[in-house]
DOBA-222101 format. One record per residue: residue in three letters; x, y, z of N, C-alpha, C, O in turn. Coordinates in steps of 0.05 Angstrom, whole numbers, plus 32768, in hexadecimal, padded with zeros to 4 digits. Example, Ala and Ser with C-alpha at 12.3 -4.5 7.8 and 13.67 -1.06 7.14 Angstrom:
Ala81087F8E809C80F67FA6809C81087FBE809C811D7FBE80A9;Ser81017FD3808E81117FEB808F81028001809D810C801780A1;
This chain:
Met8116810D7EA58105811D7EB780F2810A7EC780EE810F7EDF;Arg80E780F67EB980D480E57EC780E080D67EDE80D380D07EF2;Trp80FA80CF7EDC810780C07EF2810C80D37F0A810B80CA7F21;Arg811180ED7F04811481007F1A80F981047F2880F781067F41;Ile80E381057F1880C981077F2480C380EE7F3580B880F17F4B;Leu80CA80D77F2B80C580BE7F3B80D580BF7F5580CA80B77F69;Ala80EE80C87F5480FE80CA7F6C80F080DD7F8080EF80D87F98;Leu80E680F47F7680D881077F8880C080FA7F9580BC80FD7FAD;Leu80B080EC7F85809780E07F8F809E80C97FA3809080C57FB7;Phe80B380BA7F9C80BB80A47FAF80C380B07FCA80BA80A67FDE;Leu80D480C47FCA80DD80D07FE380C580DC7FF380C480DA800B;Ala80B380E97FE4809C80F57FF2808A80DF7FFD807F80E28013;Arg808580CA7FEE807380B57FF6807D80A4800E806E8097801B;Ile809880A5801380A38098802B809480A28044809080938057;Gly808C80BC8043807E80C7805A806580B88062805D80B88079;Met805980AC804E8040809C805380468085806680388081807A;Gly805B807580608062805F8072806E8068808C806A805C80A1;Phe807D807E808A808B808980A28076809380B78079808E80CF;Gln806080A080AD804B80A880BF803A809180C98032809080E0;Phe8035807E80B78025806680BF8032805780D68025804F80E9;Gln804D805480D5805B804480E9805C80508104806280428118;Thr8056806A810780588077812180498069813780548064814C;Leu803080628131801F805781468029803C814F802980368167;Ala8031802B813C803B80108144805480138154805980038166;Ser80658027814E807E802A815D807B80348179808C8030818A;Val80658043817E8061804F8199804B804281A88041804D81BC;Gly8042802B819F802B801D81AB802F801981C9801D801E81D9;Asp8046800F81D1804B800A81ED804B802481FD804180258214;Gly8055803A81F18054805381FF8038805D8203803280698218;Leu8026805881F0800A806081F27FFC804F82077FEB80598216;Ile8003803682097FF78025821D7FFE802F82397FED8030824B;Ala80178037823C8020804182568014805D825C800D80638273;Ala8012806D824780088089824C7FEA808B82507FE1809B8260;Phe7FDB807A82427FBE807E82427FAE8065824A7F968064824A;Gly7FBD805082527FAF8038825B7FA1802882457F8E801A824B;Leu7FAA802B822D7F9E801C82177FA57FFE82187FB97FF78225;Asp7F967FEE820B7F9E7FD282077FA77FCF81EA7FA57FE181DB;Tyr7FB07FB781E37FBA7FB381C87FA47FB481B37FA97FBB819C;Ala7F8C7FAD81BB7F757FAF81A97F717FCD81A27F6B7FD4818B;Gly7F747FDE81B67F717FFB81B17F878006819F7F828016818E;Val7F9F7FFC81A37FB5800481927FB07FFB81757FB580098162;Gly7FA67FE281737FA07FD881587F8B7FE8814A7F8C7FED8132;Leu7F777FF181597F628002814E7F6E801C81437F678025812E;Leu7F7F802881537F8C8041814B7F9D803E81327F9E804F8120;Ile7FAA802781307FBA802181177FA7801F81007FAC802A80EA;Gly7F91801081037F7E800C80EE7F70802580E47F68802680CD;Leu7F6D803980F67F5F805280EE7F6D805F80D67F61806F80C8;Phe7F87805A80D37F96806680BD7F8B805E80A27F8C806D808F;Met7F7F804680A07F74803B80877F57804280837F4D8041806D;Ala7F49804980997F2C804B80987F21806080847F0D805A8076;Pro7F2D807880817F22808B806E7F21808280517F11808B8041;Gly7F32806F804A7F348067802E7F1A805C80237F138061800C;Leu7F0C804C80327EF4803F80287EDE805480227ECF8050800F;Ile7EDD806980317EC8807D802E7ED08093801B7EBF809D800C;Leu7EE9809B801B7EF280B3800E7F0080AF7FF47F0880C37FE6;Ala7F0580967FEC7F1580927FD47F07809D7FBB7F1480AA7FAB;Leu7EED80997FB87EDF80A37FA17EDE80C27FA17EE480CE7F8C;Pro7ED680CE7FB77ED780EC7FB87EF380F77FB27EF5810B7FA4;Ala7F0880EA7FBD7F2380F47FB87F2A80F27F9A7F3781047F8F;Gly7F2180DC7F8D7F2680DA7F717F1780EE7F617F2180F97F4D;Tyr7EFE80F57F697EEE81097F5B7EFB81247F5D7EF981347F4A;Leu7F08812A7F737F1581447F767F2A81497F617F3181607F5C;Gly7F3481347F557F4881377F407F3D81457F287F4C814F7F17;Arg7F2281477F267F1681577F107F1781757F167F1281857F04;Leu7F1C817C7F2F7F1B81987F377F3581A37F407F3A81BB7F3E;Ile7F4781927F4A7F60819B7F567F77818C7F487F7481747F41;Ser7F8D81997F447FA4818C7F367FB081767F477FAD81757F5F;Asp7FBD81637F397FCA814C7F467FDE81567F5B7FE0814B7F71;Arg7FEE816A7F53800381737F657FF6817E7F7F800081787F95;Asp7FE1818E7F7C7FD581997F947FC781847FA57FC781867FBE;Met7FBC816F7F997FB0815A7FA87FC6814A7FB77FC281427FCE;Ala7FDD81467FAA7FF381387FB77FFD81487FCF8002813D7FE4;Val800081627FCC800881737FE27FF481737FF87FFB81728010;Leu7FDA81737FF17FC5817180057FC7815780157FC38157802E;Gly7FCD814180087FD0812880157FE7812880297FE4811E803F;Leu7FFE8133802080158134803280108146804A801981408060;Met8002815C80457FFB816E805B7FE88160806F7FEB81648087;Ala7FD5815080657FC3814280777FD2812D80877FCD812A809F;Leu7FE68120807B7FF7810E808B8005811C80A18007811380B7;Ala80108134809A801F814480AE800C814D80C48013814B80DC;Val7FF5815880BD7FE2816380D17FD8814C80E37FD6815080FB;Gly7FD2813580D77FC9811F80E77FDE811680FC7FD781118113;Gly7FF7811680F4800C810F8107800F8124811D8014811D8134;Ile800B813E8116800D8153812A7FF68150813E7FFA81548156;Ile7FDE814B81347FC7814781467FCC813081597FC781338171;Ser7FD7811A814F7FDD810381617FF2810B81757FF18103818D;Ala8006811A816C801C8122817F801281338195801D813281AB;Leu7FFE814481907FF4815781A47FDD814A81B57FD4815781C7;Ala7FD5813281AE7FBD812781BB7FC2812181D97FD8811B81E1;Gly7FAC812481E87FAD811D82047FA08103820B7F9D80FC8222;Gly7F9980F481F77F8C80DA81FB7F8980CB81E17F9180D581CC;Ser7F7D80B381E27F7A80A381CB7F6780AF81B67F6B80AA819E;Thr7F5380BE81BF7F4180CA81AC7F4F80DE81997F4B80DD8181;Gly7F6080EF81A57F6F810281957F8280F481827F8580FC816B;Ile7F8E80DE818B7FA080CF817A7F9180C381637F9A80C3814C;Gly7F7980B981697F6880AD81557F6080C281407F5F80BC8128;Val7F5980DA81487F5280EF81357F6A80F581237F6780F8810B;Gly7F8280F6812F7F9A80FA811F7F9E80E4810B7FA780E980F4;Arg7F9980CC81137F9D80B581007F8980B680E97F9180B080D2;Val7F7180BF80EE7F5D80C180D97F6680D780C57F6480D380AD;Val7F6E80EE80CF7F77810480BE7F8F80FA80AD7F9180FF8095;Ala7FA280ED80BA7FB980E380AC7FB180CE80977FBC80CC8081;Gly7F9C80BE809E7F9280AA808B7F8680B680727F8880AB805D;Ile7F7A80CE80757F7080DC805D7F8880E3804B7F8680E08033;Gly7F9D80ED80577FB580F280487FC080DA803A7FC980DB8023;Phe7FC080C380497FCA80AA803E7FBA80A280257FC6809A8011;Leu7FA080A580267F8F809F800F7F9680B17FF77F9A80A77FE1;Ile7F9780CB7FFC7F9C80DE7FE67FB880D87FD97FBA80D97FC1;Ile7FCC80D47FEA7FE680CE7FDF7FE680B57FCE7FF180B47FB8;Asn7FDA80A07FD97FD980867FCB7FCC808B7FAF7FD780817F9B;Leu7FB780997FAF7FA8809D7F967FB780AE7F827FBB80A67F6B;Tyr7FC080C67F8B7FCB80D97F787FE880D37F717FF180D97F5A;Phe7FF880C97F83801380C27F7C801380AC7F67802380AC7F54;Thr800180997F6A7FFE80837F567FF7808F7F3B800380887F27;Lys7FE480A17F3B7FDB80AD7F217FF280BD7F157FF680BC7EFD;Met800180CC7F25801780DD7F1A802D80CC7F0E803880D37EF9;Val803380B57F1A804780A47F0E803D80977EF4804C80957EE1;Val8024808F7EF4801880857EDB8019809A7EC5802080947EAE;Asp801280B37ECC801380C87EB8802F80CC7EAC803280D17E94;Trp804380C97EBC805F80CD7EB3806A80B57EA4807A80B87E92;Phe8061809D7EAB806D80857EA0805B80747E8E8062805E7E87;Glu8044807F7E88803280707E77803F80697E5C8049807A7E4E;Gly803F804F7E56804B80457E3E806980407E3F807480387E2B;Arg807680467E56809280417E57809B803C7E748096804D7E86;Glu80A680257E7A80B1801D7E94809D80207EAB80A580267EC1;Ile8083801D7EA5806F80237EBA8071800E7ED1806D80157EE8;Ala80767FF57ECA80787FE17EDF80907FE67EF1808E7FE37F0A;Thr80A67FEE7EE580BE7FF57EF680B8800D7F0780BE800D7F1F;Ala80AD80227EFB80A7803A7F0B809480347F228097803E7F38;Met807F80257F1C806B801F7F318077800D7F47807080107F5E;Ser80897FFB7F3F80967FEA7F5280A77FFB7F6580A77FF67F7E;Ile80B5800F7F5A80C580217F6B80B380317F7E80B980347F95;Leu809D803C7F72808C804D7F838080803D7F9A808180477FB1;Val807580267F96806780187FAB807B800F7FC18072800A7FD8;Met8094800C7FBB80A780047FCF80AE801B7FE380BA80167FF7;Ser80A580347FDD80A880497FF080988044800A80A0804E801F;Trp8082803680078072802F801F8081801D803380848025804A;Pro808B8006802B809B7FF6803F80B58004804780BE8000805E;Phe80C08014803580D88023803C80D38036805380E280388066;Gly80BC8045805180B58057806780AF8049808180B680538096;Ile80A18032807F809C8022809780B6801980A480B9801A80BC;Ala80C98010809380E28007809E80F1801E80AB80FE801A80C0;Met80F18036809F80FD804D80AC80F0805280C880FE805880DB;Gly80D6804F80C980C8805480E280CF803F80F780D28045810E;Gln80D1802680EE80D88010810180F38016810E80F780108126;Val8105802080FF812080268109812080408119812A80418130;Gly81158055810D81178070811981038076812F810A80838143;His80EA806E812C80D68076813F80DA8069815A80D68076816F;Ala80E38050815A80E88043817480FD8052818480FB8056819C;Trp8112805B81768128806A8184811D8085818E8122808D81A4;Leu810E8093817D810380AD818580F080AA819D80F180BB81AF;Ala80DF8096819C80CD809281B280DB808C81CC80D3809581E2;Glu80F1807D81CB8100807681E3810F808E81EE811080928207;Val811A809F81DD812A80B681E6811980CE81EC811E80DC81FF;His810480D381DB80F680ED81DD80D880E981E480CA80FD81E7;Gly80CF80D181E780B380CC81EE80A280C681D580AB80C981BF;Trp808980BD81DA807880B281C5806F80C781B1806880C1819A;Arg807080E181B8806780F681A6807B80FC819080748105817A;Ala809580F7819580AA80FE818280A780F1816780AC80FE8153;Pro80A180D78165809E80CB814A808880D88139808C80DC8121;Phe807180DF8145805C80ED813780678108812C806281108115;Gln80758117813D8080813181358094812E811F8094813E810C;Thr80A6811B812180BB8117810D80AE810F80F280B6811A80DD;Ala809B80FD80F2808E80F480D9807F810C80CD807E810E80B4;Ser8073811D80DD8064813480D38077814780C58071815380B0;Val808F814C80D180A2815E80C580AB815380AA80AD81628096;Tyr80AF813880A880B7812C808F80A18131807A80A781388063;Cys8088812D808180728130806E806F814D806680698152804E;Leu8074816080788073817C807080888183805C808381918048;Leu80A18179806180B7817E804E80B08171803380B6817D801E;Ala80A5815A8034809D814D801B8088815D800C808A815F7FF3;Ala80758168801A80608178800D806D81907FFF806681977FE8;Val8080819D800C808D81B48000809D81AC7FE7809C81B97FD3;Ala80AA81957FE980BA818B7FD280A881857FBA80AF818C7FA4;Val809281787FBF808081717FA98074818B7F9D8072818D7F84;Tyr806D819E7FAE806181B77FA4807581C67F92806E81D27F7E;Val808F81C67F9A80A381D67F8C80AD81C77F7380B181D47F5F;Phe80B181AD7F7580C0819F7F6080AF818E7F4D80B981887F38;Tyr809781877F55808781767F43807E81857F2B8074819C7F2C;Arg808081787F14807581837EFB8065816C7EED806D81557EEF;Ala804F81747EE0804081607ED1805081587EB8806281677EB0;Pro804A81427EAC805881397E93805881507E7E8044815C7E79;Gly807081547E72807381687E5E807881847E69807B81977E5A;Gly807A81867E84807F81A07E91806781B27E92806A81C97E9A;Leu805081A77E8B803781B77E8B802C81B77EA7803281A67EB7;Pro801B81CB7EAE800D81CA7EC77FFD81B17ECA7FF281A77EB6;Ala7FFC81A67EE27FED818D7EE67FD081907EDE7FC181A07EE9;Ala7FC881827ECA7FAE81857EBF7F9981777ED07F9D81627EDB;Lys7F8281847ED17F6B81787EDF7F5D81657ECC7F5E81687EB4;Ser7F4F81527ED87F40813F7EC77F28814D7EBB7F1E81617EC5;Asp7F1E81417EA57F06814C7E987EEE81447EA87EE7812D7EAB;Gly7EE081587EB37EC981537EC47EB281457EB67EA281387EC3;Ala7EB181467E9B7E9B81397E8C7EA2811C7E867E90810D7E7D;Ala7EBB81147E897EC380F97E827EB880E57E957EB580EA7EAD;Arg7EB280CD7E8B7EA880B77E9B7EB9809E7E957EC3809B7E7E;Leu7EBA808C7EA87EC780737EA27EB680637E8E7E9E80627E90;Thr7EC380567E7C7EB580447E6A7EB0802A7E797EBA80257E8E;Arg7E9E801A7E6D7E9880007E7A7EB27FEF7E7C7EB67FE27E90;Gln7EC27FF07E677EDB7FE17E687EED7FEB7E7F7EF97FDB7E8D;Glu7EEE80057E837EFF80107E987EF580077EB47F0580017EC6;Trp7EDA80077EB77ECF7FFD7ED17ED97FE07ED67EE17FD97EEC;Ile7ED77FCF7EC17EDE7FB37EC57EFC7FB17ECA7F057FA27EDB;Leu7F0C7FC07EBB7F297FBF7EBE7F327FC97EDA7F437FBD7EE6;Val7F257FDE7EE37F2B7FE87EFE7F247FD47F137F337FD07F26;Phe7F0D7FC67F107F067FB17F237F1B7F9B7F237F227F927F38;Cys7F247F927F0B7F387F7D7F0A7F527F867F177F5E7F777F27;Ala7F5B7F9E7F107F747FA97F1B7F737FAC7F397F857FA47F47;Ser7F5D7FB87F437F5B7FBD7F607F577FA37F6F7F607FA07F86;Gly7F497F8F7F637F467F757F6F7F617F687F737F677F5D7F88;Ala7F727F697F5E7F8D7F5D7F5F7F9E7F6A7F757FAB7F5D7F84;Trp7F9D7F857F757FAD7F947F887FA27F907FA57FB27F8E7FB7;Gly7F887F8F7FA87F7C7F8B7FC27F837F707FCE7F8B7F6F7FE5;Val7F7F7F5A7FBF7F847F407FCB7FA27F3C7FCF7FAA7F2E7FE2;Phe7FB37F487FBE7FD07F467FC27FD87F537FDC7FE77F467FEB;Asn7FCF7F6B7FE17FD67F787FFA7FC97F6C80127FD57F6B8028;Ala7FB07F63800F7FA37F5580267FB27F3C802E7FB57F368046;Ala7FBC7F2D801A7FCB7F1580207FE67F1C802E7FEE7F0F8040;Tyr7FF27F328025800B7F3B803180087F43804E80177F3B805F;Val7FF27F5280547FED7F5A806F7FE77F4280817FEF7F408098;Thr7FD87F2F80767FD27F1680857FEB7F07808B7FEE7EFD80A1;Tyr7FFD7F06807880177EF9807C80277F07809280327EFA80A4;Leu80287F21809180367F3080A6802A7F2C80C280387F2B80D6;Ser800F7F2A80C380017F2980DC80037F0D80E980067F0B8101;Phe80017EF880D87FFE7EDD80E380167ECB80DE80187EB680EA;Gly80287ED380CB80407EC480C680517EC080DF80597EA980E4;Pro80567ED580EF80657ED1810780597EBD811B80677EAE8128;Lys803E7EBC811C80317EA9812E80367E8D812680387E7B8137;Val80377E88810C803D7E6D810280587E64810B805C7E4E8115;Leu806C7E76810980877E70811180897E6D812F80997E5C8139;Glu807A7E7D813E807B7E7A815B80707E5F8163807A7E528177;Asp805C7E55815580517E3A815B80657E24815680647E0F8162;Leu80797E2A8145808E7E17813F80A67E1A815280BA7E0C814E;Gly80A47E2C816680B97E2E817A80CA7E47817880DC7E4A8189;Gln80C67E58816580D57E71816380CC7E84817980B47E848180;Thr80DE7E95818280D67EAB819480C77EC0818380C97EC1816B;Ala80B87ED1819180A97EE6818380BB7EF8817380B57EFF815C;Ile80D27F00817F80E57F12817180F17F04815980F37F108143;Ala80F97EEB815C81057EDD814680F17ED9812F80F87EDB8117;Ala80D87ED2813680C37ECE812280BE7EE8811280BC7EE780FA;Ala80BC7EFE812180B77F17811380CF7F1E810180CB7F2980EB;Gly80E77F19810A80FF7F1E80F980FF7F0E80E081067F1880CB;Ile80F87EF580E280F87EE380CA80E37EED80B680E97EEF809E;Ile80CB7EF480C080B67EFD80AE80BD7F1780A180B67F1C808A;Ser80CC7F2880AF80D27F4380A480E77F41808D80E97F54807E;Val80F57F2B808B81097F29807680FD7F2C805A81087F3A8049;Gly80E57F21805780D87F23803D80D17F40803680D47F47801F;Ser80CA7F50804A80C37F6C804480DB7F7C803C80D97F8E802A;Trp80F27F778047810A7F85803F81127F7D8023811B7F8E8013;Leu81107F64801C81197F5A800281077F657FEC81107F6A7FD6;Met80ED7F687FF180DB7F707FDC80E17F8C7FD280D97F937FBC;Ile80EF7F9D7FE180F67FB87FD881077FB67FBF81047FC67FAC;Gly811A7FA37FBF812B7FA07FA7811F7F8E7F9281217F947F7A;Ser81127F797F9A81077F667F8680F07F727F7680EC7F6A7F5F;Gly80E27F857F8280CC7F927F7480D67FA27F5C80CA7FA07F46;Ala80EC7FB17F5F80F77FC07F4981017FAD7F3380FD7FB37F1B;Val810D7F977F3A81177F847F2781007F787F1781027F757EFF;Cys80EB7F717F2580D47F657F1880C77F787F0580BF7F717EEF;Gly80C57F927F0C80BA7FA67EFA80CB7FA87EE180C07FAB7ECB;Gln80E57FA77EE480F77FA97ECC80F27F917EBA80F27F947EA1;Ile80EF7F797EC580EA7F617EB580D17F647EA580D17F5E7E8D;Val80BC7F6D7EB180A27F707EA380A47F867E8E809A7F837E77;Asp80B17F9C7E9480B37FB27E8180C47FAA7E6980BE7FB27E52;Arg80D87F9A7E6D80EA7F937E5780E17F7B7E4780E47F7A7E2F;Leu80D67F677E5680CF7F4E7E4980B27F497E4580AA7F387E36;Gly80A17F587E5480857F537E53807C7F3A7E6380887F357E78;His80687F2C7E5A805E7F137E6780567F197E84805D7F0A7E96;Arg80467F2E7E88803E7F367EA280307F1F7EB180367F1A7EC8;Asn801D7F127EA5800E7EFD7EB2801E7EE57EB9801A7ED77ECD;Leu80327EDE7EA880447EC87EAE80557ECF7EC780587EBE7ED8;Val805F7EE77EC8806E7EF07EDF805D7EEF7EF880667EE57F0D;Leu80447EF97EF680337EF97F0D802D7EDC7F16802C7ED67F2E;Thr80287ECA7F0380227EAE7F0B803A7EA27F1980367E947F2E;Val80527EA67F0F806A7E9A7F1C806D7EA67F3980727E977F4C;Cys806A7EC07F3B806E7ECE7F5580587EC67F69805E7EC17F80;Met803F7EC47F60802A7EBC7F73802C7E9F7F7B80267E987F92;Ala80367E8E7F69803B7E727F7080517E717F8680507E627F99;Ala80667E827F82807B7E837F9680717E8D7FB180797E837FC6;Ala805F7EA17FB180537EAB7FCA80447E967FD880467E937FF0;Val80347E877FC980247E717FD580367E5B7FE180327E527FF7;Ile804B7E547FD2805E7E407FDC806C7E4A7FF580707E3B8008;Ala80747E637FF580827E6F800C80707E6D8025807A7E66803A;Leu80577E74802280457E73803980407E568042803D7E51805A;Trp803F7E44802F803C7E28803680547E1E804580527E0D8058;Met806C7E27803E80857E1E804B80877E28806880947E1B8078;Leu80797E3D806F807B7E48808B80747E3380A080807E3480B6;Ser80627E21809A80597E0E80AE806D7DF780B380697DE780C5;Tyr80837DF780A480967DE180A780AE7DEA80B880B97DFF80B3;Pro80B57DDB80CD80CB7DE380DF80E57DE880D080ED7DD880BF;Gly80F17DFE80D6810B7E0580CA81097E1280AF811E7E1A80A4;Ala80F17E1580A480EE7E20808980E67E3D808880E27E498073;Gly80E47E4A80A080DA7E6580A180EB7E79809280E07E898083;Leu81057E78809581177E8C808881167E87806981157E9B805A;Ala81177E6E806181167E69804480FB7E72803880FB7E7D8022;Ala80E67E6F804780CC7E78803E80CB7E96803B80C07EA18028;Ser80D77EA4804F80D77EC1804E80E97ECC803780E27EDF802A;Leu80FF7EBE803281107EC6801B81017EC2800181027ED47FEF;Leu80F47EAB7FFD80E57EA77FE580CE7EBB7FE280C97EC57FCC;Phe80C17EC17FF880AB7ED47FF880B47EF07FEF80A77EFC7FDF;Gly80CA7EF97FFA80D47F147FF480E07F167FD980DD7F2A7FCB;Leu80F07F027FD180FE7F037FB780EC7EFF7F9F80F17F0A7F8A;Val80D77EEE7FA280C67EE77F8B80A97EEE7F91809C7EFA7F80;Gly809E7EE57FA780827EE77FAC80777F047FAC80627F097FA1;Met80867F167FB9807D7F327FBB80887F447FA580827F5C7FA4;Ala80997F387F9380A67F497F7F80947F577F6C809B7F6D7F63;Pro807C7F4D7F65806C7F5A7F5180597F707F5B80457F767F4E;Ala805F7F7B7F72804C7F8F7F7D80487FA67F6A80317FAD7F65;Gly805D7FB17F5F805A7FC77F4C804D7FBF7F32803F7FCF7F25;Val80527FA67F2980467F9C7F1180287F9B7F14801A7FA27F01;Ile801F7F937F2B80027F927F307FF77FAE7F317FE27FB47F26;Met80047FC07F407FFB7FDB7F437FF97FE97F287FE87FFA7F24;Ala800B7FE27F16800B7FEF7EFC7FF27FEA7EEC7FEC7FF97ED9;Leu7FE37FD57EF27FCB7FCF7EE47FB77FE67EE67FA77FEB7ED4;Ala7FB77FF47EFD7FA5800A7F017FA8801F7EEB7F95802A7EE0;Gly7FC180267EE57FC7803A7ED17FC080307EB57FB780407EA4;Leu7FC480177EB07FBD800C7E967F9F800A7E917F9780087E7A;Ala7F8F800C7EA67F7280097EA37F6580227E9A7F4E80217E90;Leu7F71803A7E9E7F6380537E9D7F6F80677E897F8780687E86;Arg7F5E80767E7C7F67808C7E6B7F7080A37E7D7F6780A57E94;Pro7F8380B47E747F8E80C97E857F7980DB7E927F7C80E37EA9;His7F6480E37E837F5280F87E8D7F3D80ED7EA07F2E80FC7EAC;Val7F3C80D27EA47F2A80C77EB87F3A80B87ECE7F2F80AA7EDF;Arg7F5480BC7ECD7F6680AC7EDE7F6280B27EFC7F6280A07F0C;Ala7F5E80CB7F037F5B80D27F1F7F4280C57F2B7F4380B97F40;Phe7F2B80C87F1D7F1280BB7F277F15809D7F277F0C80907F3A;Gly7F2180927F127F2480757F107F36806A7F277F3180557F31;Met7F4A807A7F2F7F5A80717F457F4B80727F5F7F5080627F72;Gly7F3780847F617F2580847F787F15806B7F7A7F12805F7F90;Val7F0B80617F637EFD80487F627F1080317F6A7F0980207F7A;Phe7F2880327F5F7F3C801D7F647F41801B7F827F4180057F8D;Phe7F4680317F8F7F4D80307FAC7F35802A7FBD7F3880207FD3;Thr7F1C80317FB57F0580297FC47F03800B7FC67EFF80007FDC;Ile7F077FFD7FB07F067FE07FB07F1D7FD47FC07F1A7FC17FCF;Tyr7F347FE07FBD7F4C7FD87FCB7F487FDA7FEA7F4E7FC77FF8;Tyr7F3E7FF17FF37F3A7FF480107F247FE1801A7F267FD88031;Ala7F107FDB800A7EFB7FC980137F077FAD80187F007FA0802C;Ile7F187FA480067F257F8A80097F387F8B80227F387F788031;Met7F477FA180257F597FA3803B7F4B7FA480567F567F99806A;Leu7F347FB080577F257FB280707F187F9780777F147F91808E;Ala7F0F7F8880637F017F6F80687F137F58806F7F0B7F46807E;Thr7F2B7F5880657F3D7F4080697F467F3B80857F447F25808E;Pro7F507F5080947F5A7F4A80AF7F447F3D80C17F4B7F2A80D0;Pro7F2B7F4780C27F177F3A80D27F137F1D80C97F0F7F0B80DA;Ala7F137F1880AF7F0F7EFD80A57F267EEB80AE7F217ED480B6;Ala7F3E7EF580AD7F557EE580B67F547EDF80D37F597EC980DC;Gly7F4C7EF480E37F497EEF81007F337EDB81067F367ECB8119;Ala7F1D7EDC80F77F077EC980FC7F117EAC80F67F097E9A8104;Ile7F217EA980E17F2C7E8F80DB7F3D7E8480F17F3C7E6D80F9;Leu7F4E7E9680FD7F5F7E8E81137F4E7E87812B7F547E738139;Asp7F397E9781317F287E9081487F1A7E7581447F177E668157;Ala7F117E70812B7F027E5781267F147E3F81267F0B7E29812F;Thr7F2C7E41811C7F3E7E2A811A7F517E2781317F5A7E118138;Gly7F577E3E813E7F6B7E3D81537F877E3981497F9A7E348159;Arg7F8B7E3B812F7FA57E3681237FAE7E4E81127F9E7E568101;Pro7FC67E5881167FCF7E6F81057FD27E6880E87FD47E7A80D7;Glu7FD47E4E80E27FD67E4780C57FBC7E4E80B67FBD7E52809E;Gly7FA67E5080C47F8C7E5680B77F8D7E7080A87F877E708090;Pro7F957E8780B47F977E9F80A57FAC7E9E808F7FA97EAB807A;Ile7FC17E8E80927FD57E8C807D7FC97E7E80657FD07E84804E;Trp7FB77E6B80697FA97E5E80527F987E7380447F967E73802B;Leu7F8C7E8580537F7C7E9A80477F8F7EAC80357F887EB3801F;Ala7FA67EB280407FBA7EC280317FC27EB480177FC67EC08002;Met7FC57E9980187FCD7E8A80017FB77E8C7FEB7FBD7E8F7FD3;Val7F9E7E8A7FF47F887E8D7FE17F877EA97FD47F837EAC7FBC;Leu7F8C7EBD7FE57F8C7ED97FDB7FA37EDD7FC67F9F7EE97FB2;Phe7FBA7ED37FCD7FD07ED67FB97FCA7EC77F9F7FCF7ED27F89;Ala7FBE7EB07FA17FB77EA17F887FA27EB07F787FA17EAD7F60;Ser7F917EC07F867F7C7ECF7F787F867EE67F677F777EF07F56;Val7F9F7EEE7F6B7FAA7F037F5B7FAA7EFC7F3D7FA37F0C7F2C;Val7FB07EE37F387FB37EDA7F1C7F997EDB7F0C7F997EE67EF6;Pro7F837ED17F177F6A7ED47F087F627EF17F027F587EF87EED;Phe7F677F037F167F617F1F7F117F737F2A7EFA7F697F397EE9;Ala7F8C7F227EFA7F9E7F2C7EE57F977F217EC97F987F2F7EB5;Val7F8F7F077EC97F877EFB7EB07F6D7F097EA57F6B7F0E7E8D;Ala7F5B7F0E7EB77F427F1C7EAF7F487F387EA57F3D7F417E91;Phe7F5B7F467EB27F637F607EA97F6E7F5F7E8C7F667F6F7E7B;Lys7F7F7F4C7E867F8A7F4A7E6B7F757F447E577F757F4F7E41;Phe7F627F327E5E7F4C7F2B7E4C7F3B7F437E457F367F497E2D;Phe7F327F527E597F217F697E547F307F817E487F247F907E39;Lys7F4A7F837E4D7F5A7F987E417F5C7F937E237F5D7FA57E13;Ala7F5E7F797E1B7F617F727DFF7F477F727DF07F477F727DD7;Asn7F317F727DFE7F177F717DF17F067F887DFA7EF77F877E0D;Glu7F087F9E7DEB7EFA7FB77DF37EDC7FB27DF27ED17FA57DE0;Ile7ECF7FBD7E077EB27FB97E0A7EA37FD17E007EAA7FE87E07;Arg7E8E7FCD7DF07E7D7FE27DE77E617FDB7DEE7E5A7FC37DED;Pro7E4F7FEE7DF47E53800B7DF17E6680167E057E6B800A7E1A;Ala7E72802D7DFF7E8980367E0D7E8380427E287E94803F7E3A;Arg7E6C804F7E2D7E68805E7E457E5080557E557E3B804E7E49;Ile7E5380567E6F7E3C80517E807E3A80677E957E2880677EA6;
């Protein structure tokens, strides 16, 4: 049953990446339609992430009042409504409003789908399950890269928003009809009187720190890796293609890495090897002719432990405080994600070299290991007194 639930959540969560990719795919159409510049398009893309920093804690608190299934459906509906608002917009302001509404759905889905998978797989194959779940995000983006561009060319820039919204609506119906809480019981609400223990606060900080720097490094690589290759003589299209190889490979390597950790253990050893590979891959980018090899190493090994890292969130929290704890987790995650791109851009401005942001990404990837080591230490050494 749990694997059927995971398949349902994977297919539904694809809508998150599918809706996110709409703006990037129709950017040129918006520039032509409304006279935007690329900075304006970038702002509209970024608005998708903005609600997370403010609303993650309130969204987690709602888990004490509303069932997980209903929160998940609410998130998918917000994604759909946001896309519809953008599709009907007569200017950039309306599109921006739609992006913010969709971003609220993105936050809710991230939080509650993660919790639901942890609830189903706690104590068994959790790294594998989380690895599969998190790969729905790049899968949805890849679907959008292929499908949205065609839709925009044939039917105009509004069609991708409409198509993604239909997908999210269908996903909402599917989750409402088919999702069941573990044991077939109604999705239980969290205990409103429960509080995180001091140990849980520390563990959540370690887990969210690891997940935040990992994703911030990945985004930095995607943003500035092509520029490094262009400096070495690659065309913009070729550079983007080489960098994208890693993203496609990680869809498969993530599931394999999760299986290794679930079957053999040694989570921190696996993380150390993979983060070392990620750092080496980014270092290789600056060498002529090494771009493809770097991308292969990055996707096959460097990005493989995404689900293993994400699984730390579930290991940090008791079931009845998991929704609120995930709100704390994602607040820290969004703070790191919002702070890193400006820092990377400032490094590029200061140095004039695209390798500068890549060095930042290398430091961020290396930082995953100390967070994971600290998590293991505090997990093994329960802290008392228990409540704060």
